[in-house]
N, C-alpha and C positions, 0 to 999 in steps of 0.2 A: 328556299328562294321561299316557302311559305312565310318565313318571319319577315319579310321586307315586302310582301305583295301589295299592301298598302302604305308603302313610304318610299318616296322619292330615293332611287338607286343613284350614288354619288360616285363617280369614277376618278381615283387618283393613282393609278397605276403610271408607270413611268412608259406607257404606249401598249395598246391605244390610249387616246387622251380624249378628252371632251371635244365634241365638234359643235361650232355655231349654229343657231337655228337656221340661219339663212343659207348655209351650206348644207344643212340636211334637207332643205326644200329644193335646192338645186339639184341634188341625188335623186328627188322624187320625179323630175320632168321626164319626158319620153327620150327615148333613146335615138339619137340622130346618126346620120352617115359619118363615118370617122375620116372620108376622103373630100366631106363637101367644104366649100370655100368658107363656111363659118367656121367649121373644125379648124382648120388651119389657121385661121385669124386667130382663134381663142389660143391655140399653141403658142402661136408668137407672142400673144400678149403676155401668158403665163411664162414664159420663156425670159421675157423682158422682164418681169418683176421677179422672177428667182434670181436673176444677175444682181437685182437689189439687196435680197436677202443674203445672198453669199457673198455680197460686196466685191464682184468682179466685173469687168469688161468683156470677159471669155464668155462664150455660148455656154448655157446650162441645158443639158441633156436629159429628156424624161424616158425613163425607162419602166415598162409595166413589170413590176416585180415589186419583192419587197426590199429592204434596205440592204439585206445580203446580196441581192442582185447588183447592186451599184457596187458592194464591196469587190465582189468578183469581177465586174467590168474594169475595175482600177487595176486588180492584179493582172488579170489576163492581157490586158492592153499595154502596161507597161512594163511586163517584166518576162523575159523569155526565161527558158526553161533552164536551170542551173544557175541563174544569175543570184547575186548576193542581196538579200534584204535585212534589214535592221527592223526588228518587232519590238516596239515600245509597249509592253502589256503591265497592264495594273487590274485586269479583273478578266470577267468573262468575254467582253466583247473585244478585247484585245486577244484571247483566245480564238474569238471567230476569225479574226485576220490570220491566225497562225492554222487555222484548217483550211482556209481558202488557200494560203501560199503553199502548204502541203501538197493540195491538190492538183497545183500547177507545177510542182516540182521545183520551187524555190529553194535555195541555199540559204537557210533562216539564221540569223545570228540575234541571240534575244536578249533584251534588257528588261528584266522583271522585277518586280517590286511586290511584297505582299499585299494581300487584298485590305484596303484602306489608305494604301500609300500612295504617292504618285510618281512617276519616273520623273528625274529632275534635267534641268538644261545639263548641268554637268555629267549627268551619265550619258545622255546622248552624245554629247561633244566628246567622251573619252571612246566611245563605241565606234563613232565615225574616225576619229583619229587612229584607232587601231584595225579599222576595216575601210581603207581607202578606196577599195573597190565596189562599194556598197552603190547599187543602183538605185534602191527606192528604200526610203524610210517609212515605216508603217506606224500609226498612232490613233488615239481616240481624243475627242474634242471632251465629250462627258462619257466619263464611263458609268453607265447607268446601275450596273451590278453592284457597284461600292459608293456611288455618288462623289467619285473623284473628278475633278477638272484639270485638266494639263496646261501648261503653259506654251500655248501654241505661237505666242509671238517671240518668245525666246526660242523656240524650237525651230521655226521659220528664218530667222537670221543664222542659227549654226548651220542649217541643210543648205540654205542660199550659199553659203561659202565652198561648197563642194560641187561637184558634177551630180550628186544624188538629188533624186526628187522626195518631196516630202508628201504622203498619200494621207489623208484624213478621216477618220470616221466620224462626221458630224451627225449621225443620224437622229441623237436625241438632244444635240447641243445646238444645233443650228437655229437662230429666230429665238432661243432664248439668254445664250451667251454671247457676249461682245466675240466676233470673228469676223475678220477681215481678210478674204482670200487674197486678193492682188496686194494690199499693204504689208502683210505679213509674210509674203512668199511661199504661200501652201499651192502645192502645184498639183495635186487630186485632191477634190472634196467630194465626200458623197452624204448624201441625207436621203429621209422617208417622209412620207406624207403624213403619218400616223402619229407623230410626236407634237414638235412646237410648230409645225405647219396646219395644225387643226384639221386634219382630216381623217378618215377610214384609212386602213393598211391598204397598199395595192399600187403604188407609186414610189419610185426612187428618182432622186436626180444626182446629178454628177456634171462635174466642171473640171476642165484641164488647162492649165497655164501653158504659155508657149514653150517654155522649158519642155513640161509634159509632153506635149505634142511632137516635138523633136524625137524625143526618145519613142514615144507611140509609134510615129512612122517608121522608123528604124526597127521595129520589133515584129517578127512574124505574127500574123494573125492566128489567133489561139482559141478563140471563140466566133461562134457563128452570130447566135442571137445579141449578143455583148460587144460585137465589134463596133468601137466609138469612131471608126472611119464611116462606118453604115451611116451613123446617126449623124455625124457631122455635115454628110451629102444631104441628105436628108432635110435637117434643119434648116439648112441654105433655102429651101423651099417652104420652109413652116411645116414640115411633113416629119413623120417617122417611118424608119424601115420596114416595121412590123404592126400588125393590129396593135392601135394603141388602147388602154382603158379611157377612151374618151369621155365618158359619163364622169369620170373622177377627175379628170383634167378640167373639165367645166366647173365641176365642184371645187377644186383646188385654186382655179382664177377668183372666187368668192373670197375664201379665206385668205390669199395672197392680198387682194384690196384691203381687207381688214388690218394687215400689217403695214401696208403702204400708208394707211390713214393715221394711224398711230406714229408712225415713223420708227426705223429701226435703233435709232439711239433711244428714244423714250422707250422701246420695247426692253430692250437690254436691261435699261434703268429700272424699270418695273419689275421684272423677274429678279434682278439683284436686291432689290427692296424688300420684296414679298420673301426671298430666300433667308436674308439677315434676320427677318422678324421669326420665321419659321423656327429656326437654329437657336435664336434666343427662347422660343418657347420652349423648345423639346429640353434646353439645359435647365429652365425654372421648374421643370417636373421632374428634375434629379437625375434625367436621362442624357445620354451621349451621343453628340454627332460622330457617326463612325468613319467619316472621311476626314482624312487629315489636310486634304486640301481641298475642301467641299466647292461644289459647283451651284449655280443658278437655276438648274433646270430640276432638282429635285433635293429632298433630304432624305438622307438614309440614317436611321436610328440605331444604336446597338440595343440588343435587347437584354436587361437585366438579368442576371443569373437566375433570380427568383422567379421569372415570369416566362410561361409557355408562349413563346413568340407565334406559330402557327395558332396556337388555339385563340390567344387575343386577336388576331386580325379575323379569325371565322366568327367570334363574339362581335366584333366591331361591326362587321358586314351585317350579320342578322338581326343585331337589336338597333342599330343606328344607320342603315345603308350606307356607310362609306367603305369604300373598296380601294384598301392600299396593296401592296405588293409585298410578298415575301421575299427573303432571300434564295438564291439559286444555288444549287450544287452543295458544295459543303458550308455555304453563309445560310441555308433554309433554317429558320426557326430562330435564327442569331441575328436578322435585323429586319426591319421594316422600312418600306421605301415608299414616301410620300411624294408624288409628283406634283410639280406647281409650275408646269410649263404650258404653253399653248392656252388654250381658252379656260384659263383661271386666272380667278382675281383674289385680292387680299382677303375677300370674306369667306370666299370656297375654302381657303387653306386655314383660314381661323376656324371655320366650322369642323373642318377635319382636325385639328389639334385638339377642338374642344371635345369631339365625340370620342378620339385616342385618352383623353384623360378620364372622360367618364367611365370609358370600358376598364382602363385600369384600376380605378375607384372600387368599381364591379368585382374585381379579382382579389381585392384585397389588396394592393400596391400601396405604399404609404406615399402620399404626396398632400400637399397644400391645395386645397381645392380653389380651383380659377387662377392659380398661378401661371400656368402656361399661356392662358388666355391673355391674361394681363402683360406679361412679358412680351408676348407677341405686340399687344396694341403699341404698348410704349416704344417700342424698336422701330415698329411700323411708323409712328408719330415722328419719332427723331429723324426718319431718313427722307422728310419733306427736300 
């Protein structure tokens, strides 16, 4: 850290992401009683604003956990032991679904693609035709390990024709990418506070369709803390069944008001515009975008064979203060992950791209100085 002590640290990892100053100030306020009338009013307000983000008329439940807790709630409530689940996996977070499904004894049918590619609607349709006894399909909106985005609107139309449910990990995508729970026929949607919702980690949110509730109510209870029936009963009185992270909920209210003020359609459009400009900048540097079907939450860059990917990220942070994310597992050192979700604007991302360009120049990588920055600006300007 000595190298950046006098430099502003800039966070561009795909979670946690930067938090707005007014939200941080809310976190500095004194702790209050979580069962007070004020706390219940705040939870009710947050729940309504979350419905707007989820684009649903269904209740959205607040869990004091990481996003993985929300994923566990989806599995444990909607799937009985031994029931069949189709898993659409395109990366590490699809594998997270697999881990939860194994823990709860699911009969897993896997639709898997290599890292960087996306599961297609045709693949899902074929899997459902081959396995008509499927109870739940599990997928991701934004696969942050690779930068891939899935076509959930198409997935929803396919699954809606069957008795199966569609469960979505929207942890990094919701709030950055277009996602309409009700209109697209998504039955279980999970997200977390620390990505596009502009908060520190600590809260997960989940909503279930009427179709999902029919299945949940017919499924034996398999979890105590994550039993959504408990949350449904408590939320009817603007409360939670267990001690909530009430200071986090109060702060989440502030960030949600920011989303409300911008408007969800404007938010989606802004992220899409920044993402397109970032990809153009990357390609102008002679680099390649890793994802075959990139999403708007982050840009994942393939590391050239001549470059030490991990060392480059360390140099980028030490000299310029920009923190990007390395690849995970087998992708470590082979990709760079540059987030532009949440409290991040075009000039923030332009700065990150500029710093990456300078770091590559420092390492001897051949590129046209300023090409990435110019391409970003041209593409961003054209996206008005």
